[in-house]
N, CA, C and O atoms as a GROMACS GRO file, in nm:
protein
  384
    1UNK      N    1   3.587   0.227  -6.493
    1UNK     CA    2   3.594   0.083  -6.503
    1UNK      C    3   3.740   0.041  -6.496
    1UNK      O    4   3.826   0.099  -6.563
    2UNK      N    5   3.769  -0.060  -6.417
    2UNK     CA    6   3.905  -0.112  -6.404
    2UNK      C    7   3.920  -0.237  -6.489
    2UNK      O    8   3.834  -0.325  -6.484
    3UNK      N    9   4.026  -0.244  -6.565
    3UNK     CA   10   4.049  -0.358  -6.654
    3UNK      C   11   4.120  -0.470  -6.579
    3UNK      O   12   4.196  -0.444  -6.486
    4UNK      N   13   4.095  -0.595  -6.619
    4UNK     CA   14   4.171  -0.705  -6.562
    4UNK      C   15   4.321  -0.678  -6.578
    4UNK      O   16   4.366  -0.631  -6.682
    5UNK      N   17   4.396  -0.708  -6.474
    5UNK     CA   18   4.540  -0.682  -6.473
    5UNK      C   19   4.577  -0.547  -6.413
    5UNK      O   20   4.695  -0.522  -6.387
    6UNK      N   21   4.478  -0.460  -6.391
    6UNK     CA   22   4.506  -0.329  -6.330
    6UNK      C   23   4.551  -0.347  -6.185
    6UNK      O   24   4.491  -0.422  -6.109
    7UNK      N   25   4.658  -0.276  -6.150
    7UNK     CA   26   4.700  -0.276  -6.011
    7UNK      C   27   4.620  -0.171  -5.937
    7UNK      O   28   4.601  -0.059  -5.985
    8UNK      N   29   4.573  -0.208  -5.818
    8UNK     CA   30   4.489  -0.119  -5.739
    8UNK      C   31   4.535  -0.117  -5.594
    8UNK      O   32   4.605  -0.207  -5.547
    9UNK      N   33   4.494  -0.013  -5.526
    9UNK     CA   34   4.518   0.001  -5.383
    9UNK      C   35   4.383   0.007  -5.316
    9UNK      O   36   4.296   0.084  -5.357
   10UNK      N   37   4.365  -0.074  -5.212
   10UNK     CA   38   4.242  -0.067  -5.134
   10UNK      C   39   4.254   0.056  -5.045
   10UNK      O   40   4.352   0.072  -4.973
   11UNK      N   41   4.154   0.143  -5.050
   11UNK     CA   42   4.159   0.268  -4.973
   11UNK      C   43   4.181   0.238  -4.825
   11UNK      O   44   4.121   0.147  -4.769
   12UNK      N   45   4.266   0.315  -4.764
   12UNK     CA   46   4.293   0.302  -4.622
   12UNK      C   47   4.198   0.397  -4.547
   12UNK      O   48   4.241   0.492  -4.482
   13UNK      N   49   4.070   0.368  -4.560
   13UNK     CA   50   3.965   0.451  -4.501
   13UNK      C   51   3.898   0.371  -4.390
   13UNK      O   52   3.888   0.249  -4.397
   14UNK      N   53   3.854   0.442  -4.287
   14UNK     CA   54   3.791   0.377  -4.171
   14UNK      C   55   3.659   0.447  -4.139
   14UNK      O   56   3.649   0.515  -4.037
   15UNK      N   57   3.557   0.431  -4.225
   15UNK     CA   58   3.430   0.500  -4.202
   15UNK      C   59   3.363   0.461  -4.071
   15UNK      O   60   3.282   0.538  -4.019
   16UNK      N   61   3.395   0.346  -4.018
   16UNK     CA   62   3.334   0.305  -3.891
   16UNK      C   63   3.375   0.395  -3.775
   16UNK      O   64   3.309   0.397  -3.671
   17UNK      N   65   3.483   0.471  -3.792
   17UNK     CA   66   3.523   0.566  -3.687
   17UNK      C   67   3.440   0.694  -3.692
   17UNK      O   68   3.446   0.776  -3.600
   18UNK      N   69   3.363   0.710  -3.800
   18UNK     CA   70   3.283   0.832  -3.816
   18UNK      C   71   3.136   0.810  -3.785
   18UNK      O   72   3.056   0.904  -3.796
   19UNK      N   73   3.099   0.692  -3.746
   19UNK     CA   74   2.959   0.666  -3.713
   19UNK      C   75   2.913   0.532  -3.766
   19UNK      O   76   2.992   0.457  -3.824
   20UNK      N   77   2.786   0.501  -3.747
   20UNK     CA   78   2.734   0.371  -3.792
   20UNK      C   79   2.750   0.354  -3.943
   20UNK      O   80   2.724   0.446  -4.021
   21UNK      N   81   2.793   0.236  -3.981
   21UNK     CA   82   2.809   0.207  -4.124
   21UNK      C   83   2.807   0.056  -4.145
   21UNK      O   84   2.812  -0.021  -4.050
   22UNK      N   85   2.799   0.017  -4.268
   22UNK     CA   86   2.803  -0.123  -4.309
   22UNK      C   87   2.912  -0.132  -4.414
   22UNK      O   88   2.900  -0.073  -4.522
   23UNK      N   89   3.018  -0.206  -4.386
   23UNK     CA   90   3.134  -0.210  -4.474
   23UNK      C   91   3.148  -0.350  -4.532
   23UNK      O   92   3.143  -0.449  -4.459
   24UNK      N   93   3.167  -0.357  -4.662
   24UNK     CA   94   3.181  -0.485  -4.731
   24UNK      C   95   3.326  -0.514  -4.770
   24UNK      O   96   3.352  -0.609  -4.843
   25UNK      N   97   3.421  -0.433  -4.722
   25UNK     CA   98   3.562  -0.452  -4.755
   25UNK      C   99   3.636  -0.495  -4.628
   25UNK      O  100   3.630  -0.424  -4.527
   26UNK      N  101   3.706  -0.609  -4.631
   26UNK     CA  102   3.776  -0.655  -4.511
   26UNK      C  103   3.878  -0.552  -4.462
   26UNK      O  104   3.955  -0.496  -4.540
   27UNK      N  105   3.878  -0.528  -4.332
   27UNK     CA  106   3.969  -0.428  -4.275
   27UNK      C  107   4.115  -0.464  -4.298
   27UNK      O  108   4.198  -0.374  -4.314
   28UNK      N  109   4.148  -0.593  -4.300
   28UNK     CA  110   4.289  -0.633  -4.315
   28UNK      C  111   4.344  -0.606  -4.455
   28UNK      O  112   4.465  -0.619  -4.476
   29UNK      N  113   4.258  -0.568  -4.550
   29UNK     CA  114   4.305  -0.537  -4.684
   29UNK      C  115   4.325  -0.388  -4.707
   29UNK      O  116   4.385  -0.348  -4.806
   30UNK      N  117   4.274  -0.306  -4.617
   30UNK     CA  118   4.284  -0.161  -4.636
   30UNK      C  119   4.431  -0.118  -4.638
   30UNK      O  120   4.509  -0.151  -4.549
   31UNK      N  121   4.465  -0.043  -4.743
   31UNK     CA  122   4.603   0.003  -4.759
   31UNK      C  123   4.691  -0.093  -4.837
   31UNK      O  124   4.808  -0.063  -4.861
   32UNK      N  125   4.638  -0.209  -4.878
   32UNK     CA  126   4.717  -0.308  -4.952
   32UNK      C  127   4.692  -0.299  -5.102
   32UNK      O  128   4.585  -0.257  -5.147
   33UNK      N  129   4.793  -0.340  -5.178
   33UNK     CA  130   4.784  -0.344  -5.324
   33UNK      C  131   4.735  -0.480  -5.369
   33UNK      O  132   4.764  -0.583  -5.307
   34UNK      N  133   4.660  -0.478  -5.479
   34UNK     CA  134   4.613  -0.600  -5.540
   34UNK      C  135   4.606  -0.583  -5.690
   34UNK      O  136   4.641  -0.478  -5.743
   35UNK      N  137   4.559  -0.687  -5.757
   35UNK     CA  138   4.546  -0.687  -5.902
   35UNK      C  139   4.403  -0.729  -5.937
   35UNK      O  140   4.353  -0.830  -5.887
   36UNK      N  141   4.338  -0.651  -6.023
   36UNK     CA  142   4.203  -0.684  -6.067
   36UNK      C  143   4.210  -0.811  -6.154
   36UNK      O  144   4.289  -0.819  -6.248
   37UNK      N  145   4.127  -0.908  -6.120
   37UNK     CA  146   4.120  -1.032  -6.197
   37UNK      C  147   4.004  -1.026  -6.296
   37UNK      O  148   4.020  -1.062  -6.413
   38UNK      N  149   3.888  -0.980  -6.249
   38UNK     CA  150   3.771  -0.970  -6.337
   38UNK      C  151   3.670  -0.876  -6.276
   38UNK      O  152   3.673  -0.846  -6.156
   39UNK      N  153   3.580  -0.829  -6.361
   39UNK     CA  154   3.468  -0.747  -6.315
   39UNK      C  155   3.342  -0.831  -6.328
   39UNK      O  156   3.324  -0.901  -6.428
   40UNK      N  157   3.256  -0.824  -6.227
   40UNK     CA  158   3.133  -0.903  -6.227
   40UNK      C  159   3.013  -0.829  -6.284
   40UNK      O  160   2.914  -0.892  -6.320
   41UNK      N  161   3.021  -0.698  -6.293
   41UNK     CA  162   2.907  -0.616  -6.331
   41UNK      C  163   2.888  -0.510  -6.224
   41UNK      O  164   2.972  -0.494  -6.136
   42UNK      N  165   2.777  -0.438  -6.232
   42UNK     CA  166   2.748  -0.333  -6.134
   42UNK      C  167   2.625  -0.375  -6.053
   42UNK      O  168   2.528  -0.426  -6.108
   43UNK      N  169   2.632  -0.352  -5.923
   43UNK     CA  170   2.527  -0.392  -5.831
   43UNK      C  171   2.495  -0.277  -5.736
   43UNK      O  172   2.580  -0.192  -5.712
   44UNK      N  173   2.373  -0.274  -5.681
   44UNK     CA  174   2.342  -0.170  -5.583
   44UNK      C  175   2.440  -0.177  -5.465
   44UNK      O  176   2.471  -0.285  -5.415
   45UNK      N  177   2.489  -0.062  -5.423
   45UNK     CA  178   2.587  -0.055  -5.315
   45UNK      C  179   2.528  -0.110  -5.185
   45UNK      O  180   2.436  -0.050  -5.129
   46UNK      N  181   2.580  -0.224  -5.136
   46UNK     CA  182   2.525  -0.284  -5.014
   46UNK      C  183   2.548  -0.199  -4.890
   46UNK      O  184   2.478  -0.214  -4.790
   47UNK      N  185   2.646  -0.109  -4.896
   47UNK     CA  186   2.671  -0.021  -4.782
   47UNK      C  187   2.557   0.078  -4.763
   47UNK      O  188   2.534   0.126  -4.652
   48UNK      N  189   2.485   0.111  -4.870
   48UNK     CA  190   2.366   0.195  -4.861
   48UNK      C  191   2.241   0.110  -4.836
   48UNK      O  192   2.155   0.147  -4.756
   49UNK      N  193   2.232  -0.003  -4.903
   49UNK     CA  194   2.115  -0.090  -4.886
   49UNK      C  195   2.096  -0.132  -4.741
   49UNK      O  196   1.982  -0.147  -4.695
   50UNK      N  197   2.206  -0.150  -4.668
   50UNK     CA  198   2.197  -0.192  -4.528
   50UNK      C  199   2.119  -0.092  -4.443
   50UNK      O  200   2.065  -0.129  -4.338
   51UNK      N  201   2.114   0.033  -4.486
   51UNK     CA  202   2.043   0.137  -4.412
   51UNK      C  203   1.919   0.185  -4.486
   51UNK      O  204   1.865   0.292  -4.456
   52UNK      N  205   1.873   0.106  -4.585
   52UNK     CA  206   1.753   0.138  -4.664
   52UNK      C  207   1.765   0.273  -4.733
   52UNK      O  208   1.665   0.343  -4.752
   53UNK      N  209   1.888   0.309  -4.772
   53UNK     CA  210   1.910   0.432  -4.848
   53UNK      C  211   1.909   0.398  -4.996
   53UNK      O  212   1.936   0.284  -5.034
   54UNK      N  213   1.877   0.495  -5.081
   54UNK     CA  214   1.890   0.470  -5.225
   54UNK      C  215   2.036   0.429  -5.255
   54UNK      O  216   2.130   0.489  -5.204
   55UNK      N  217   2.051   0.327  -5.337
   55UNK     CA  218   2.184   0.272  -5.362
   55UNK      C  219   2.220   0.279  -5.510
   55UNK      O  220   2.154   0.219  -5.595
   56UNK      N  221   2.324   0.355  -5.538
   56UNK     CA  222   2.377   0.361  -5.675
   56UNK      C  223   2.437   0.225  -5.710
   56UNK      O  224   2.482   0.151  -5.623
   57UNK      N  225   2.436   0.193  -5.837
   57UNK     CA  226   2.500   0.070  -5.884
   57UNK      C  227   2.651   0.094  -5.892
   57UNK      O  228   2.697   0.194  -5.947
   58UNK      N  229   2.726   0.001  -5.836
   58UNK     CA  230   2.871   0.015  -5.827
   58UNK      C  231   2.936  -0.111  -5.886
   58UNK      O  232   2.892  -0.222  -5.855
   59UNK      N  233   3.039  -0.097  -5.970
   59UNK     CA  234   3.108  -0.215  -6.022
   59UNK      C  235   3.172  -0.297  -5.910
   59UNK      O  236   3.226  -0.243  -5.813
   60UNK      N  237   3.164  -0.428  -5.926
   60UNK     CA  238   3.220  -0.523  -5.830
   60UNK      C  239   3.330  -0.603  -5.901
   60UNK      O  240   3.311  -0.649  -6.014
   61UNK      N  241   3.444  -0.620  -5.833
   61UNK     CA  242   3.560  -0.686  -5.892
   61UNK      C  243   3.610  -0.801  -5.804
   61UNK      O  244   3.591  -0.801  -5.683
   62UNK      N  245   3.672  -0.897  -5.869
   62UNK     CA  246   3.757  -0.993  -5.800
   62UNK      C  247   3.896  -0.931  -5.800
   62UNK      O  248   3.948  -0.895  -5.906
   63UNK      N  249   3.956  -0.918  -5.683
   63UNK     CA  250   4.091  -0.861  -5.671
   63UNK      C  251   4.179  -0.965  -5.602
   63UNK      O  252   4.144  -1.018  -5.496
   64UNK      N  253   4.293  -0.993  -5.662
   64UNK     CA  254   4.389  -1.089  -5.606
   64UNK      C  255   4.496  -1.014  -5.529
   64UNK      O  256   4.542  -0.907  -5.570
   65UNK      N  257   4.536  -1.071  -5.416
   65UNK     CA  258   4.639  -1.013  -5.330
   65UNK      C  259   4.749  -1.115  -5.308
   65UNK      O  260   4.725  -1.236  -5.305
   66UNK      N  261   4.870  -1.065  -5.294
   66UNK     CA  262   4.983  -1.151  -5.259
   66UNK      C  263   4.960  -1.204  -5.118
   66UNK      O  264   4.945  -1.128  -5.023
   67UNK      N  265   4.958  -1.334  -5.107
   67UNK     CA  266   4.937  -1.396  -4.976
   67UNK      C  267   5.044  -1.352  -4.877
   67UNK      O  268   5.014  -1.329  -4.759
   68UNK      N  269   5.167  -1.340  -4.923
   68UNK     CA  270   5.276  -1.302  -4.833
   68UNK      C  271   5.259  -1.159  -4.780
   68UNK      O  272   5.303  -1.130  -4.668
   69UNK      N  273   5.198  -1.070  -4.857
   69UNK     CA  274   5.177  -0.933  -4.811
   69UNK      C  275   5.074  -0.926  -4.699
   69UNK      O  276   5.081  -0.839  -4.612
   70UNK      N  277   4.978  -1.018  -4.700
   70UNK     CA  278   4.869  -1.016  -4.602
   70UNK      C  279   4.900  -1.108  -4.485
   70UNK      O  280   4.890  -1.067  -4.369
   71UNK      N  281   4.938  -1.232  -4.514
   71UNK     CA  282   4.968  -1.332  -4.411
   71UNK      C  283   5.102  -1.397  -4.440
   71UNK      O  284   5.106  -1.499  -4.510
   72UNK      N  285   5.212  -1.341  -4.390
   72UNK     CA  286   5.345  -1.396  -4.419
   72UNK      C  287   5.361  -1.543  -4.377
   72UNK      O  288   5.442  -1.615  -4.436
   73UNK      N  289   5.286  -1.587  -4.278
   73UNK     CA  290   5.301  -1.724  -4.229
   73UNK      C  291   5.224  -1.826  -4.312
   73UNK      O  292   5.230  -1.945  -4.282
   74UNK      N  293   5.154  -1.784  -4.414
   74UNK     CA  294   5.073  -1.875  -4.496
   74UNK      C  295   5.157  -1.964  -4.585
   74UNK      O  296   5.279  -1.949  -4.593
   75UNK      N  297   5.091  -2.055  -4.650
   75UNK     CA  298   5.155  -2.149  -4.742
   75UNK      C  299   5.170  -2.085  -4.879
   75UNK      O  300   5.091  -1.998  -4.917
   76UNK      N  301   5.270  -2.130  -4.955
   76UNK     CA  302   5.288  -2.081  -5.092
   76UNK      C  303   5.171  -2.121  -5.181
   76UNK      O  304   5.151  -2.061  -5.287
   77UNK      N  305   5.094  -2.220  -5.140
   77UNK     CA  306   4.978  -2.264  -5.218
   77UNK      C  307   4.854  -2.179  -5.191
   77UNK      O  308   4.754  -2.190  -5.262
   78UNK      N  309   4.860  -2.094  -5.088
   78UNK     CA  310   4.745  -2.010  -5.054
   78UNK      C  311   4.723  -1.903  -5.159
   78UNK      O  312   4.818  -1.851  -5.218
   79UNK      N  313   4.596  -1.871  -5.181
   79UNK     CA  314   4.559  -1.765  -5.273
   79UNK      C  315   4.456  -1.678  -5.202
   79UNK      O  316   4.370  -1.728  -5.130
   80UNK      N  317   4.466  -1.547  -5.222
   80UNK     CA  318   4.369  -1.456  -5.162
   80UNK      C  319   4.300  -1.380  -5.275
   80UNK      O  320   4.361  -1.296  -5.341
   81UNK      N  321   4.173  -1.411  -5.296
   81UNK     CA  322   4.093  -1.352  -5.401
   81UNK      C  323   3.966  -1.299  -5.334
   81UNK      O  324   3.890  -1.376  -5.276
   82UNK      N  325   3.944  -1.167  -5.344
   82UNK     CA  326   3.836  -1.103  -5.269
   82UNK      C  327   3.748  -1.021  -5.362
   82UNK      O  328   3.798  -0.960  -5.457
   83UNK      N  329   3.618  -1.019  -5.335
   83UNK     CA  330   3.525  -0.934  -5.409
   83UNK      C  331   3.522  -0.797  -5.342
   83UNK      O  332   3.494  -0.786  -5.223
   84UNK      N  333   3.553  -0.693  -5.420
   84UNK     CA  334   3.559  -0.557  -5.366
   84UNK      C  335   3.490  -0.462  -5.463
   84UNK      O  336   3.510  -0.468  -5.584
   85UNK      N  337   3.408  -0.373  -5.407
   85UNK     CA  338   3.340  -0.272  -5.487
   85UNK      C  339   3.437  -0.161  -5.527
   85UNK      O  340   3.530  -0.128  -5.454
   86UNK      N  341   3.410  -0.104  -5.644
   86UNK     CA  342   3.502  -0.006  -5.704
   86UNK      C  343   3.528   0.115  -5.616
   86UNK      O  344   3.639   0.169  -5.619
   87UNK      N  345   3.430   0.160  -5.538
   87UNK     CA  346   3.453   0.282  -5.459
   87UNK      C  347   3.555   0.260  -5.347
   87UNK      O  348   3.596   0.356  -5.282
   88UNK      N  349   3.597   0.138  -5.325
   88UNK     CA  350   3.703   0.108  -5.227
   88UNK      C  351   3.840   0.096  -5.294
   88UNK      O  352   3.940   0.077  -5.225
   89UNK      N  353   3.846   0.107  -5.426
   89UNK     CA  354   3.971   0.084  -5.498
   89UNK      C  355   4.022   0.212  -5.565
   89UNK      O  356   3.944   0.293  -5.614
   90UNK      N  357   4.153   0.226  -5.564
   90UNK     CA  358   4.219   0.335  -5.636
   90UNK      C  359   4.322   0.273  -5.728
   90UNK      O  360   4.398   0.186  -5.685
   91UNK      N  361   4.328   0.316  -5.855
   91UNK     CA  362   4.435   0.266  -5.942
   91UNK      C  363   4.571   0.305  -5.883
   91UNK      O  364   4.588   0.417  -5.835
   92UNK      N  365   4.667   0.214  -5.887
   92UNK     CA  366   4.800   0.245  -5.836
   92UNK      C  367   4.856   0.359  -5.921
   92UNK      O  368   4.848   0.356  -6.044
   93UNK      N  369   4.911   0.459  -5.854
   93UNK     CA  370   4.960   0.578  -5.922
   93UNK      C  371   4.866   0.694  -5.899
   93UNK      O  372   4.908   0.809  -5.901
   94UNK      N  373   4.736   0.664  -5.876
   94UNK     CA  374   4.638   0.769  -5.846
   94UNK      C  375   4.623   0.785  -5.696
   94UNK      O  376   4.571   0.886  -5.648
   95UNK      N  377   4.669   0.684  -5.620
   95UNK     CA  378   4.656   0.691  -5.474
   95UNK      C  379   4.757   0.788  -5.417
   95UNK      O  380   4.869   0.800  -5.466
   96UNK      N  381   4.715   0.856  -5.312
   96UNK     CA  382   4.809   0.949  -5.249
   96UNK      C  383   4.861   0.893  -5.120
   96UNK      O  384   4.941   0.957  -5.052
   0.00000   0.00000   0.00000
């Protein structure tokens, strides 16, 4: 479980290069750092549900990202807050 305020790294993984898949994490966030804002609870993994596979329950988080890290041309008023499942996140310091 990741606590609010935890710094995380979105895994720089590309499962779509290995075959058919359903991904719920935006590609433009892969490899970027963010901060956990809140946890919503645990839900069946939609990446498995899309293929009618048994789906383990996975924690879902709101993760905030620096707008300048993602879109340098954006406004200072812009905010980027994304829902990301835990299996896509690594605590900063644990990532290689």
